[in-house]
ZAMAR-708751 format. One record per residue: residue in one letter; x, y, z of N, C-alpha, C in turn. Coordinates in steps of 0.02 Angstrom, whole numbers, padded with zeros to 5 digits, always signed. Example, Ala and Ser with C-alpha at 12.3 -4.5 7.8 and 13.67 -1.06 7.14 Angstrom:
// residues 2
a+00660-00284+00390+00615-00225+00390+00660-00165+00390;s+00642-00112+00354+00684-00053+00357+00645+00002+00394;
END
This chain:
// residues 103
x+02438+00888-00421+02376+00944-00411+02346+00906-00451;x+02336+00907-00510+02302+00849-00560+02271+00810-00517;x+02296+00747-00486+02293+00714-00424+02234+00707-00381;x+02264+00765-00342+02201+00795-00320+02146+00822-00325;x+02136+00835-00381+02067+00837-00442+02022+00807-00424;x+02065+00760-00461+02039+00701-00471+02005+00670-00407;x+02027+00653-00383+02011+00613-00325+01950+00668-00293;x+01950+00721-00275+01900+00765-00266+01841+00747-00294;x+01834+00740-00375+01789+00741-00432+01752+00671-00408;x+01796+00613-00387+01787+00538-00370+01738+00528-00319;x+01756+00581-00241+01743+00599-00190+01679+00614-00187;x+01686+00658-00242+01611+00707-00259+01560+00664-00273;x+01581+00625-00344+01524+00581-00375+01486+00527-00305;x+01548+00486-00301+01524+00429-00250+01466+00469-00202;x+01451+00537-00167+01419+00574-00133+01398+00601-00157;x+01361+00602-00213+01303+00590-00274+01276+00568-00284;x+01315+00510-00271+01297+00429-00307+01254+00412-00229;x+01283+00414-00185+01230+00418-00140+01186+00436-00106;x+01190+00510-00130+01113+00537-00092+01088+00522-00148;x+01088+00520-00220+01015+00485-00245+01009+00417-00237;x+01028+00368-00213+01000+00302-00179+00989+00308-00152;x+00989+00358-00101+00947+00356-00041+00887+00406-00086;x+00886+00436-00098+00816+00470-00124+00778+00441-00150;x+00823+00379-00218+00792+00330-00246+00750+00273-00192;x+00771+00257-00158+00750+00183-00103+00677+00233-00091;x+00676+00272-00062+00619+00304-00003+00581+00313-00057;x+00574+00325-00126+00543+00338-00158+00509+00264-00187;x+00551+00186-00175+00530+00129-00199+00493+00117-00149;x+00510+00122-00082+00493+00099-00048+00406+00122-00044;x+00419+00176-00053+00337+00205-00055+00293+00190-00119;x+00338+00197-00174+00278+00132-00223+00256+00077-00205;x+00325+00053-00185+00307-00018-00163+00219-00028-00098;x+00238+00008-00054+00178+00023+00004+00111+00050-00046;x+00124+00081-00089+00067+00089-00125+00047+00049-00155;x+00063+00013-00192+00061-00044-00216+00029-00103-00188;x+00044-00108-00113+00024-00173-00098-00051-00136-00057;x-00043-00081-00046-00113-00075-00019-00170-00058-00072;x-00142-00067-00119-00206-00068-00172-00234-00161-00218;x-00163-00192-00184-00184-00249-00204-00236-00271-00130;x-00207-00230-00072-00259-00263-00003-00325-00251-00052;x-00332-00163-00057-00412-00171-00073-00423-00193-00135;x-00396-00209-00175-00442-00259-00244-00456-00311-00199;x-00423-00335-00134-00446-00420-00107-00511-00425-00077;x-00522-00344-00040-00586-00318+00018-00655-00318-00034;x-00645-00285-00082-00693-00289-00155-00710-00328-00174;x-00677-00362-00185-00668-00435-00225-00691-00496-00187;x-00683-00495-00123-00723-00523-00060-00803-00494-00045;x-00794-00441-00064-00870-00390-00037-00898-00427-00109;x-00892-00405-00200-00923-00442-00237-00930-00519-00210;x-00897-00563-00209-00913-00643-00200-00953-00650-00133;x-00952-00619-00089-01031-00603-00051-01085-00569-00084;x-01070-00546-00096-01152-00510-00144-01177-00560-00197;x-01123-00582-00198-01151-00638-00262-01161-00708-00225;x-01168-00717-00158-01140-00764-00128-01225-00764-00111;x-01244-00699-00068-01279-00694-00006-01332-00638-00013;x-01346-00632-00092-01375-00572-00124-01351-00487-00090;x-01314-00470-00043-01309-00435-00027-01241-00401+00033;x-01203-00355-00006-01135-00323+00019-01137-00356+00120;x-01077-00359+00110-01059-00372+00208-01080-00279+00237;x-01067-00296+00296-01094-00213+00324-01000-00219+00352;x-00954-00255+00372-00905-00239+00378-00827-00290+00362;x-00778-00264+00356-00739-00300+00353-00730-00373+00378;x-00723-00386+00447-00732-00422+00489-00763-00478+00461;x-00840-00461+00425-00859-00515+00392-00848-00570+00368;x-00809-00535+00326-00758-00531+00242-00727-00604+00302;x-00678-00590+00348-00628-00595+00374-00681-00653+00388;x-00698-00672+00457-00720-00738+00478-00767-00779+00434;x-00811-00761+00366-00841-00802+00306-00854-00795+00255;x-00776-00772+00224-00743-00779+00168-00669-00776+00159;x-00652-00782+00215-00574-00793+00215-00509-00757+00163;x-00539-00675+00197-00496-00608+00192-00456-00592+00251;x-00388-00610+00220-00359-00607+00286-00320-00525+00256;x-00313-00491+00335-00269-00439+00307-00239-00430+00364;x-00190-00390+00337-00125-00372+00410-00151-00308+00443;x-00178-00318+00494-00225-00254+00527-00148-00214+00559;x-00113-00245+00572-00015-00197+00605+00000-00150+00559;x-00010-00157+00488+00036-00153+00425-00047-00103+00372;x-00085-00127+00401-00146-00099+00331-00230-00058+00390;x-00234-00004+00372-00281+00029+00392-00347+00021+00336;x-00391-00005+00362-00444-00028+00308-00498+00024+00318;x-00523+00047+00291-00596+00101+00283-00647+00082+00237;x-00698+00033+00282-00722+00006+00233-00820+00024+00241;x-00836+00084+00204-00883+00109+00206-00953+00109+00151;x-01007+00043+00180-01051+00017+00193-01116+00044+00183;x-01122+00083+00118-01184+00126+00131-01235+00111+00151;x-01238+00032+00092-01345+00031+00079-01291-00059+00074;x-01345-00114+00076-01311-00188+00060-01298-00205-00023;x-01350-00148-00059-01361-00149-00143-01318-00113-00155;x-01252-00060-00109-01222-00028-00157-01147-00055-00126;x-01097-00049-00194-01042-00088-00190-01001-00040-00126;x-01004-00057-00078-00944-00003-00002-00894+00016-00045;x-00870+00065-00021-00824+00097-00028-00750+00084+00028;x-00697+00083+00005-00653+00042+00012-00572+00091+00017;x-00551+00085+00070-00473+00127+00048-00449+00087+00114;x-00374+00095+00076-00306+00049+00119-00242+00112+00132;x-00248+00118+00183-00176+00135+00212-00115+00112+00221;x-00082+00141+00202-00019+00076+00267+00010+00150+00325;x+00004+00081+00390+00005+00129+00450+00087+00161+00432;x+00102+00220+00471+00150+00246+00469+00182+00281+00399;x+00122+00292+00343+00158+00275+00295+00154+00374+00279;x+00192+00423+00308+00171+00474+00299+00204+00504+00225;x+00193+00500+00187+00238+00514+00120+00168+00495+00061;x+00131+00461+00068+00090+00437+00039+00008+00480+00008;
END
């Protein structure tokens, strides 16, 4: 009887470990997605500041930064919101990961 009890405890521990691993991997994946979105946001802002320092005005769009300043964004992965209110104010930039419901 004791051997059955021990097997049951081992099986239960393995199931709990598997569930914990699945939950943890989902969290890690979301954290990595947020970090990568933040890296894209930082790159957009750096390019905008570089444009401002060279041209004296912030660009009106991300497209301009991609065409003239070498900014590269994977638009299949990221949604970039770029709000350039005025040419002399730093644009508001928000980057989301496509299909990231948990963010």
